[in-house]
N, C-alpha and C positions, 0 to 999 in steps of 0.2 A: 504511546498508548495504543493498544489494540482494542478493537470493539467487535463484539459478537452478539448479534441480535437477528437471528435467522427469520424472524417473523416481521421484521420492519417493513412497512409499506414502501419505503424508498430502497430500491435494490442496492444502491451504493453504500447503504449503511448496514447491510446484513453481516458482512465480515470484512474487516480490513484494518487499516492504520488510521487512527483518529488524529494523532499528532506524533511527529518524530522530530525532536530537536537535539542536535549535536553541536556542542560549542565549537566555534570557528577554529580554534587551535587544535581540536581533536578530530576534525573531519579528515577523511582520507586514511583512517586507521582501521577501518572495518567495523566500527561500532554500529553504524547505520545498516550495513548489510546484515550483520548479525541480528539486529532487531527485526528487520523485514523477514528474514528467514525464520525467526522464532514465531512471528505472527502467522506466517504461511504454514508452518508445521502445526500450530494449534488449530488453524482453520481446517487443515486436512483431517486432523484428529476428530474434529467436530462434524466431519462429513461435507464440508464446503468444497466447491470446485473452483472458486476464485476469491481473490481478495481485491479490495479497492483502496484507493488513496485519493485525496484531493490536494491540489496545489495551485498556487498563483503563478502564472507565467511572468517572466521578467528576469532582468539581469540579477545574478546572484541567487536566483531561486533554485528550488530542488528538482526542476523538471529533468535536467540531464541525469541526475542521480537515479531517479525513478525509471526513466527510459532505459538507462544502462542496466538496470536490474530486470528488464523485460516487461515493465508495465507499458501498456498502450492506451492512449486517450480513447475514451468511448464515444466522443463527440458530444457528450452531455456536459453541462456546467451546472453547478449548484452554488448559488450565492457568489457568482463571478469566479469560482474556482473550477479548474479542469478536473474531471473525474477520470482517473486512470484505473485500469484493471490488469491483474496478473492472473492468468489461467494456471491453476495448479495441476500438476501431473500427479497421478496416483503414486503413492509411496511404494518403492520397490520392496518386495517381501524378502 
C-alpha cells in the first residue's frame, strides 16, 4: 500500500510505503522491487522528492530488502519502527 498525504504534519507519512507484504514463497522474484518502484514513480509524478517506509529491525525482517533498494535510516523511529527514506531522482526526460 502506498500513501500520499503531502500535508501530513509527520514528514514520514507524506509519501511512501504504508505496508508491503510478499508471501514467503514468492519473495526474491521481484514483486517487492516492482511495488517500491511503482510507489516511487507515483511520488515523483506527484512532485515528491522522497518516499519513506517503516520497518521493525530483527531476524527475518525487511531491513536488508529496503537497504538494498537504497533506503537509508533517518535516525527517527515511530512506534518502535525505523523510518527509512529513499531520495528520488528526477525522471529523465
